[in-house]
N, C-alpha and C positions, 0 to 999 in steps of 0.2 A: 298723880301726877307731879310735874317738875314745878320745883317751887324753886322760886325766878327773886330774884331783888325786886321788891317794891317801890325803891327809889327811883330805877329806874327808868319805869314810865314816868318818871316825875321831870325827870330833864331836861324835858321838851314840852313845848307849849303846840306841838303839832301832832297829826294823827297817831293814834296807841292801835296796834293791830293786836290779835289772840291768836297763838302759835306752841300746839301741842303745851297748853297750859301755862306759856308763858304772858304777860301781857311785856309788850317790846312797840320800838317805836317802828313805824310804817314801812321804812327803809330797810330793818333789819330783818324782815321776817322772810325767808327762806326754803325749801322744799331741797333735801338732801338727792342726788344727783344718781345715788342707788335706788331713792326711791321706786315702787310699782307705777307709780301717778307719773314719774318723767321717764321712766326703759319699759311701760306698756301700756302707756295716756291712760291710765285706769285712773278717773278721776269722776268722783258726784258732787258738782256745784248746785248751788241755790242762792237764786238772787232774788232780795227785796227791795221795799223804797218803802220811805216813811214821807208821812202826811201831815204836815203842823206838828212834823217833829216828832211821832208817834209811829211805830210801826204796823202796818196796812197786812189786813188779812194771816196774820203770821199760823195761826192753824193748817191751810188754805197750803202754806210756803212747804210748814213741817212736816203734812202728811205726803208729798210728792219727795221730798227729803227722806223720809222712814223707804219709800220705795225706791228710788234710785239705790240707797246706802243696801237695801237689803236684794236686789239684784245684782250688784255688781257683790257682795258679799266681802263690804266691810264692817269687819266686825272690830269691835272693842271701843266706839264712840259712845262719849255722851248717854244717857239717856235725854227723852226729850224735853222732860223741866225745864232741866240741868242746861242744855243747849239754848231753850228761851232765855234762862235766867243771863245766858254768856249773852246775847245778843242786848237785852238790855242797859247789863254794864258797858260793854260795848260803845252804845251809846251817852251812856254816864261818864265816862271815862273820858268822850271827845265833846262832851259839851260845848265848850268852848268853840272848836272846830266844827261844828253842827251849828252853833249859831251862827256864824260866820258864812256858811255854805247855802243855809237854808235845807229846805228838806235834800236826803244824800238817800244814798241805793248802799244795800248790806251784802257781802258777798261771801258765802260759805262754802269751803272747800274741803272735801275729806279726800283719802288715799287709803288702800291695805295698807301702804307704810313700805319700809326695807324687809323684805323678801315676805312680806304678806303675815307678820310679826307682831308688827304694834300701829294701829291705825293713826295716818296725819290727820290732823286736822287745824282748820285756819279759820280764821275769821276778820274780816276787814273793811271799812267804812270805804265810798269811791263816791265822787260828787257826780252830781244829775247835772247837765249841760244844760237849763233850765231856758236860755236862750231858745236853745236847736228844738226844744220838745214843743216849747208855746208856739211855734216856727212851724213847725209841722202840724199840725194840730188843728192851724187859720189859714196853712197855705197850701198843707199836703208833703208827699214824698211820691219821687218817681220809683216805679219798679222797672226791672227787666226781667224776663222771663230766661234762664242759662240755661244749658243745659247737661248742667249737673242734677244727677240723680238720689234721691237719698239711698242711706244703705238700706239693702231689703231687713226686716223688722225680726228677720230668724235669727239674724246677729245678735241684732239688740233690740229691745222694746223699744219702739219709737215715745214712747208716753213718761221715759224718765229723761233727765238732766244731767246730762256730761258735759265734760269739757273734751271732748273725742269728735274735732266739728273743722275735719278739714273741709267736708260737702261745703258747711254755710260760709268757709273761708275763699275758698273755690268758686261760687257764686258772685259771692260779694265782688270780687277780682275784677270779674267778666260784667257786672254791672255798673262798679265805678269804671272803669275802663272807659263809659260812655257817657256818664254822669255822677262827678265825686257826690252827689247827694243822695242820690239811690241806693236801692237794696236789691239783692238779686233774688229771686223767684223760684223754689228748687220744683224738682219734677219727681214724679215718681213712675215706678215698674213699667205701667199703664201709660205715662202719659200725661197724666193730670197734672195737676200744679199740687202742692203741698203746703210750706211754710217758707220766710224768710231765716234769716240770721237772728232777728232783734223782735219777731212780731210774728202771732198769727193773722192767716189771712182768712176774710169773707166777705162776700160780695152781696150788690142790691138788686132783685132780678124781680121788676114788678112788684114791689113792695113788701118781698119776702127776701131774708135773709141766708144765705147759702153756705156754708161751709165742708170744707175735707170731714170725711171720714175721723174719728176721733181714734181708732189705731193708726193710722198714718201721718199722725203730726205728734209734736208734745206736747202735752194737759199744760195748756197755758194757763195759769192760776188769773191773770187777768179776763181772756176769753170764758172762764166760766162764770165768772162774774158779769160780766155784760150779757153773758145768757140769761142770765135771772134778772136783768136789768130790762132787756128785754122784753124778754117773760110779766113781767107789770105793767109795758107798755101795750101789753096785747101783741108783740109786731112777731108774727111766724119766723119761725127760726126751725132750716132743715138742714140735714147735713150727707151731703154724696160726692160722688169725684166731680172735680170740674175741672173744664178741658182750657186750655191756654188761650180759645175763642173764646168761652164764654168768661174769664177775664178780663180780658181786651174789650169785649161788649156788656160789661156790667153796666148800671145803673150808678153807682160803688162797686169801691171797694175801702172795704173797712181793713185795717191794720189796727191789732192788739199786744202789748208787750208793758213789763213791770215797771221800765224805766215814763214809759210816754202815755201810758191809761189807753182813750183809744181813739185816731187820728186815720188820717186817709191818704189814700194815693189819689194826688193828681195826674197822673197816666203813668199808660203799662205798653212798653215796648215803642214810646214817645207817641201815641195816640192818647189823647186826652180823654181826663175819666169824666164827668158830668163837668165840661166844660171848662177843668182843672179847680171848682169850688169845693169846697163842704157840700154833702146833699143832705138832706132832709133827714133821713136815716140817720146819719151821724151826729146831727146838732142834736137829735132827740136824745142818743145815748149818752153823748155829751155830760149832758145838760142833769139827765139823770144818777150818771154814774156822779158826778159831781156833787147831787144832792146826800147819794148813800155815803160817800168817803167823809162829808164833814156829816153825818149822824151818826156814823162809827165812830167817829174821833169824838164826839161831843159825847158819847155817851159812855166813854171812862174816866 
């Protein structure tokens, strides 16, 4: 690994990030314009967050990271244990900044590098919008079904997490032209709904939770945890294609993502869901998820 001046990271009380073996001020990290990640958009990404300033569900995130980097044939990255150590060091080096922010997000990026010879690896912290997260958990978020269709899974598996996200970008542009706080819902080839740029989707219908089939969406870590929570609460969960009409007429619409945990859609295409208020299934899941997070952190 490249040797860097250790005093460089001590010159600023601001965020410190990791880039190809160096600890640098956050505003100094970059990717070469000749990198395959820039030239062809081949970028693996993983997003985590802390709860009570401790990393949450790191093993599940590293499992998905491995699947993504293997699928994209990004070689030469540090082994799993070293990456986990880098995340811990990242938090430690930024302890003052983390204390000022409360809980924070962690973003990890990797590309095949220049001419696919040496992998590029970056890790950095990002602030969480705590007020916005709390607002969406209590007041919900509007959804708009868009005409944007997911890339065919024959191009790349939808279960890996990459920065190839033009479809998410276009869907959100469509939605935010109608409501700036909304997020766009993408369609599948058959016209069923899939996911949003920031969250997996599920609907509640007559007490049962329904979500799109696993192979049609990104394998969300938060959804996996919420499924475990639902099982503890004896809430039935089934995976099947969901039509736009079913989304609009649902008793509740659940949203699940790393930053926000589990929250809800207060409307779809301008039609209120559950009178725009949090439903009983959501409230049960939120309470149980909070308890699970507290238990996992206190056990460390």
